[in-house]
VOGU-3710 file (C-alpha; in Angstrom, 3 decimals, decimal comma):
1> mtdirrrqli> -25,681/6,167/-9,484  -27,598/4,149/-12,086  -26,009/1,652/-14,243  -26,402/3,836/-17,273  -25,023/6,619/-15,573  -21,922/4,471/-14,245  -21,442/3,137/-17,792  -21,460/6,418/-19,449  -18,793/7,604/-16,827  -16,549/4,775/-17,329
11> qslgaaatlg> -17,013/4,886/-21,045  -15,973/8,817/-20,926  -12,836/7,642/-18,682  -11,902/5,042/-21,440  -12,192/7,674/-24,082  -9,957/10,158/-22,307  -7,206/7,416/-21,807  -6,979/6,765/-25,736  -6,685/10,728/-26,568  -3,412/11,630/-27,955
21> algshpawaq> -2,457/15,158/-28,385  -3,899/17,297/-25,596  -5,410/20,675/-26,615  -6,406/23,907/-24,844  -9,818/25,240/-23,740  -10,731/28,569/-22,590  -12,569/26,843/-19,494  -9,143/25,624/-18,379  -7,739/28,858/-17,555  -9,215/29,192/-14,033
31> aakgdiviga> -8,070/25,539/-13,249  -4,423/26,477/-13,942  -4,853/29,145/-10,748  -4,586/28,606/-7,182  -3,820/25,784/-4,831  -4,012/22,201/-5,612  -5,878/20,756/-2,695  -5,207/17,232/-1,527  -8,064/16,210/1,250  -7,513/13,465/3,880
41> sqpitgifsf> -9,184/11,376/6,196  -6,664/10,182/8,447  -7,010/7,554/11,672  -4,970/9,889/13,849  -6,806/8,289/16,843  -8,665/5,181/17,317  -7,418/1,405/17,089  -5,368/2,450/13,921  -3,547/5,502/15,493  -0,042/3,945/15,581
51> agtdmhygln> -0,095/3,600/11,741  -2,666/6,715/11,096  -0,374/9,191/12,644  2,419/8,108/10,389  0,357/8,227/7,554  -0,613/11,618/8,345  2,788/12,867/8,772  4,001/11,085/5,669  1,311/13,126/3,662  1,803/16,216/5,381
61> dfiawknstg> 5,372/16,082/5,174  5,715/15,365/1,456  3,610/18,113/0,700  5,659/20,694/2,785  8,625/19,198/1,342  7,234/19,699/-2,238  6,116/23,210/-1,738  9,762/24,124/-0,347  11,150/22,894/-3,668  8,387/25,099/-5,985
71> gvagrklryv> 5,107/23,231/-5,775  3,745/21,761/-8,907  4,219/23,569/-12,053  4,728/26,553/-9,800  1,295/25,887/-7,949  1,358/25,167/-4,345  -0,205/21,836/-2,585  -2,532/22,559/0,028  -3,236/19,880/2,713  -6,685/19,546/4,369
81> yedsgfkldq> -7,443/16,816/6,825  -9,437/15,597/9,595  -9,289/12,661/12,330  -11,361/9,882/11,175  -10,817/7,678/14,412  -10,660/4,866/11,688  -14,303/4,897/11,738  -15,984/4,258/8,566  -19,119/6,618/9,027  -16,884/9,305/10,202
91> gvaifkkima> -14,352/8,909/7,479  -17,279/9,064/4,854  -18,615/12,353/6,512  -14,948/13,930/6,243  -14,920/13,037/2,665  -18,116/14,678/1,754  -17,331/17,794/3,954  -14,007/18,417/2,394  -15,258/17,801/-0,890  -17,974/20,357/-0,459
101> aekpsffygd> -15,881/22,997/1,266  -12,536/22,777/-0,254  -12,852/21,123/-3,867  -9,908/19,031/-3,610  -8,489/17,246/-6,500  -6,861/14,295/-4,905  -8,269/12,477/-1,506  -6,298/10,214/0,904  -8,465/7,758/2,890  -7,920/5,249/5,793
111> stqwakavaq> -9,078/1,667/4,455  -10,507/-0,373/1,860  -13,688/0,194/3,238  -13,611/3,785/3,051  -12,312/3,708/-0,652  -15,406/1,605/-1,456  -17,898/3,664/0,607  -16,733/6,573/-1,094  -16,374/5,386/-4,703  -19,874/6,295/-6,309
121> daiasnsilt> -19,475/9,902/-5,027  -15,868/10,076/-6,167  -16,840/8,978/-9,512  -19,852/10,995/-10,016  -18,049/14,075/-8,998  -15,988/13,568/-12,149  -13,163/15,558/-10,350  -11,114/13,502/-7,794  -8,537/11,233/-7,632  -8,271/8,759/-4,572
131> sstslassma> -5,581/6,524/-2,866  -5,434/5,139/0,708  -2,933/2,704/2,494  -4,885/-0,137/1,300  -3,448/-2,851/-0,603  -6,537/-4,521/-1,340  -6,954/-6,422/-4,683  -10,243/-4,930/-5,127  -8,738/-1,684/-5,080  -6,617/-1,871/-8,418
141> dpvnmpqhfv> -9,474/-1,898/-10,681  -9,442/0,564/-13,636  -12,842/-0,173/-14,669  -14,933/-0,427/-11,634  -12,610/2,077/-9,397  -11,400/4,294/-11,988  -10,633/6,918/-9,567  -8,326/5,063/-7,354  -4,904/3,608/-7,207  -2,938/1,551/-4,856
151> pgpiygamhe> 0,446/2,853/-3,715  2,198/-0,583/-3,793  1,654/-4,184/-4,975  -1,998/-5,603/-4,176  -1,688/-8,646/-1,860  -2,227/-11,038/-4,638  0,919/-9,629/-6,336  2,759/-9,960/-2,981  1,975/-13,461/-2,486  2,809/-14,377/-5,808
161> ilmeyiarts> 6,114/-12,796/-5,294  6,417/-14,897/-1,964  6,040/-18,006/-4,010  8,700/-17,123/-6,783  11,149/-16,150/-3,882  10,500/-19,582/-2,155  10,865/-21,508/-5,685  14,048/-19,683/-6,408  16,006/-20,166/-2,959  14,837/-23,938/-2,972
171> qgaankpkia> 16,294/-24,845/-6,222  18,297/-27,908/-6,075  16,728/-28,894/-2,496  15,571/-32,846/-2,455  12,301/-31,695/-1,432  10,133/-28,696/-2,214  9,545/-26,707/1,068  6,066/-27,395/2,776  4,133/-24,013/3,200  1,243/-23,269/5,505
181> yvyadtefgr> -0,851/-20,312/5,365  -2,266/-18,814/8,600  -4,522/-15,932/7,966  -7,517/-13,844/9,815  -10,955/-14,356/8,538  -11,071/-10,843/7,349  -10,876/-9,215/3,851  -7,288/-8,029/4,998  -6,650/-11,535/5,840  -7,911/-13,670/3,114
191> dgipagkara> -6,753/-11,369/0,262  -4,025/-12,586/-1,805  -4,476/-15,964/-0,483  -5,895/-17,427/-3,836  -3,260/-15,950/-5,969  -0,549/-17,102/-3,763  -2,019/-20,672/-3,990  -2,417/-20,549/-7,518  1,111/-19,582/-7,945  2,415/-22,131/-5,667
201> eklglpivte> 0,568/-24,997/-7,550  2,129/-23,393/-10,787  5,703/-23,836/-9,171  4,875/-27,035/-7,771  5,219/-25,744/-4,035  3,036/-27,807/-1,611  0,479/-25,998/0,453  0,106/-28,582/3,214  -2,421/-26,655/5,441  -4,399/-23,482/5,719
211> ivtkqagidv> -5,441/-21,957/9,254  -8,117/-19,288/9,259  -8,467/-17,551/12,508  -10,436/-14,420/14,298  -8,768/-11,264/14,015  -8,249/-11,147/17,741  -9,152/-12,893/21,184  -7,284/-16,083/19,516  -6,377/-19,229/21,319  -3,777/-20,352/19,215
221> gpevaklrra> -2,956/-23,754/20,950  -5,245/-25,778/18,580  -4,047/-24,048/15,722  -0,479/-24,732/16,500  -1,672/-28,532/17,070  -2,989/-28,338/13,105  0,522/-26,980/12,144  2,755/-29,737/14,345  0,756/-32,321/12,334  1,223/-30,657/8,795
231> rpdivifqgy> 4,965/-29,812/9,891  5,330/-26,945/7,321  8,959/-25,762/6,573  7,168/-22,217/6,298  4,328/-20,498/7,756  2,894/-17,222/5,722  0,913/-15,036/8,090  -1,619/-12,937/6,509  -3,782/-10,279/8,001  -2,238/-9,394/11,355
241> ilapipefvr> -0,024/-6,433/11,971  1,350/-7,961/15,072  -0,755/-10,223/17,423  -0,998/-13,063/17,248  2,448/-14,002/15,407  4,456/-13,684/18,319  2,222/-16,242/20,339  1,967/-18,538/17,502  5,671/-18,544/17,019  6,072/-19,108/20,716
251> qmreaglnsq> 4,252/-22,296/20,840  5,467/-23,509/17,474  8,984/-23,539/18,855  7,505/-25,321/22,139  5,837/-27,730/19,963  9,088/-28,635/18,224  8,380/-26,773/14,796  11,266/-24,879/13,365  9,238/-23,267/10,491  10,462/-20,190/8,807
261> vmgtawglnk> 8,098/-17,279/9,633  7,029/-15,103/6,538  4,552/-12,442/6,018  3,604/-9,200/3,768  3,737/-5,517/3,873  2,226/-4,213/7,040  3,124/-7,522/8,624  6,652/-6,639/8,260  6,642/-3,363/10,303  8,731/-2,661/13,375
271> paydalgamg> 6,458/-3,854/15,822  6,480/-7,210/14,210  9,825/-7,662/13,825  11,025/-6,072/17,118  8,556/-8,414/18,851  9,905/-11,579/17,187  13,598/-10,246/17,389  13,468/-9,908/21,276  12,215/-13,609/21,055  15,529/-14,624/19,120
281> esltgvapyr> 13,233/-15,183/16,139  13,716/-14,263/12,433  10,998/-12,766/9,955  11,170/-12,771/6,141  8,783/-11,252/3,792  7,706/-8,945/0,867  7,824/-5,241/1,342  6,325/-2,837/-1,342  8,896/-0,288/-0,480  12,645/0,207/0,682
291> yghetdspti> 12,687/0,658/4,611  13,202/3,984/5,685  16,910/3,231/7,198  18,090/2,354/3,867  20,629/4,819/2,042  20,422/4,034/-1,489  17,266/5,816/-2,410  17,499/9,719/-2,890  13,510/9,999/-1,778  14,036/7,993/1,238
301> ntmreftakn> 17,059/10,017/2,020  15,157/13,152/1,649  12,267/11,726/4,173  15,163/11,185/6,739  16,473/14,573/6,282  13,179/16,163/6,576  12,240/14,323/9,615  15,444/14,868/11,079  15,005/18,614/10,803  11,134/18,982/11,251
311> rpdmkhismf> 10,290/15,920/13,553  13,454/15,383/15,737  11,440/12,750/17,907  10,645/10,669/14,746  13,316/8,102/15,399  11,960/5,776/12,958  10,411/6,126/9,546  7,558/3,388/9,128  6,406/1,665/5,950  3,022/3,710/6,875
321> yvsawlsgmv> 4,779/7,104/6,472  6,747/6,001/3,360  3,368/4,770/1,692  1,555/8,144/2,565  4,735/10,082/0,944  4,680/7,881/-2,070  0,962/8,575/-2,515  1,627/12,089/-2,319  4,233/11,876/-5,037  1,784/10,076/-7,248
331> faevaercik> -0,977/12,854/-6,715  1,934/15,607/-7,613  3,078/13,858/-10,632  -0,687/13,254/-11,979  -1,215/16,991/-11,298  1,941/18,005/-13,083  1,282/15,921/-16,151  -2,132/17,421/-16,502  -0,984/20,843/-15,842  1,631/20,585/-18,527
341> ankpltlpnm> -0,637/19,183/-20,917  -2,955/22,126/-20,410  -5,397/19,950/-19,219  -7,903/20,358/-16,266  -7,848/18,362/-12,997  -11,085/16,187/-14,032  -11,128/12,637/-13,418  -10,899/11,277/-16,905  -7,853/13,465/-17,389  -6,008/12,424/-13,988
351> kaalesmkdw> -6,865/8,706/-14,833  -5,184/9,023/-18,312  -2,295/10,878/-16,518  -1,760/8,127/-13,940  -2,031/5,232/-16,381  0,641/6,901/-18,682  3,034/6,474/-15,740  4,764/3,498/-16,795  8,453/4,110/-16,333  8,014/6,730/-13,646
361> dsggvtgllv> 11,115/7,285/-11,132  9,954/7,181/-7,530  13,488/8,217/-6,504  14,227/4,507/-5,405  11,231/3,972/-3,100  10,790/1,212/-5,188  13,815/-0,416/-6,928  12,174/-0,801/-10,357  10,715/2,041/-12,342  7,039/2,579/-11,509
371> dlskhqipsg> 4,163/1,261/-13,723  0,786/2,602/-12,558  -0,973/1,579/-15,788  -3,055/-0,924/-13,723  -3,491/1,264/-10,751  -0,893/-0,450/-8,654  2,753/-0,880/-8,589  3,492/-4,742/-9,214  6,647/-5,276/-7,657  8,347/-6,122/-4,383
381> rmyrydpvkk> 11,408/-7,062/-2,696  11,958/-9,896/0,041  13,452/-8,654/3,436  14,794/-10,622/6,345  15,565/-9,538/9,948  18,992/-8,912/10,896  19,472/-9,510/14,582  22,604/-7,672/14,592  21,295/-4,585/13,060  17,894/-5,212/14,513
391> amepasgwik> 16,284/-4,373/11,174  14,800/-5,461/8,009  17,566/-6,158/5,296  17,464/-7,183/1,622  17,056/-10,860/1,080  16,390/-10,535/-2,815  16,481/-8,123/-5,701  13,061/-6,675/-6,763  10,905/-8,871/-8,038  7,865/-7,957/-10,561
401> a> 4,636/-9,919/-9,950
//
């Protein structure tokens, strides 16, 4: 896409967002008929399959549930997906194939890299709104990524929430808690760290060391030695879903470190807290949504009821499942707002509808009303592992970044 064409598209999107009353147009009559198609490139196999299967189930199950309640303004949602194997070239090919064959209005992808790779084609199509499991800061960009939204707080927001929580819970202490960052040398690992450090500095919280590791195959011994010298009160992990966190914690304890272990989002999922719980350790961190076992959310309750009936072998509703279901909810809400305003499902109209969702009720998936005007949900809640319940339980109220 040329720079001129890109500027024209972005200008048209901005103009659409400023329009007030919505009129009608004869060409829209056909757009008001037929199924609303949601495409997806899901990592059902491959290295991310443990999450990808839940993402697929979450989006599929929301669509099935939504259709059972009447669909969107009387129209059915239709889910078209293929397995990406968490391979970028395969995910991009799936996007192009489904776009050509099915003309979807919405598309769910498997990664930050996927969203970036298809961005220009998605914008040029002028007909698609995308989302994914990614919480990367670069994904919430209404100007350069006008077609995309993040179904939760970006990592920068979560690290700000972490620092706010640490500051609040340490009020009155003789000394501010010393904090160490341990993160992977990947986009996932580095994301959010600058925002967290900036908020820590503002709050007077000392960051005493930063440790950057490879994503896998790590000898944690030398890194634990660095932590022992710094003697942090809190160690925040970023960029890992499980390994090498348990081994870090094991060696930290052997080295005499009693540092509290913290993390964000995907690092707070069942594999992580089960592994640490089995070691007699705890885990604290900021989650973007309520957990699947909580009962004070009508939407979470609906998920449990649906899976109990339709997926009896699913004993645990993961955060990946919740995230994909929530993305489906946003897709449906955007479609409904456009249809009720008698506007076609074009990118400018869908972007305007998305950005009008400033006080949207997610049914308690998030504890605050959802504000998607900046293409992310800028709130989260602190949770701590409860060894008796063997689950993550709330450790704070909902905090807006």
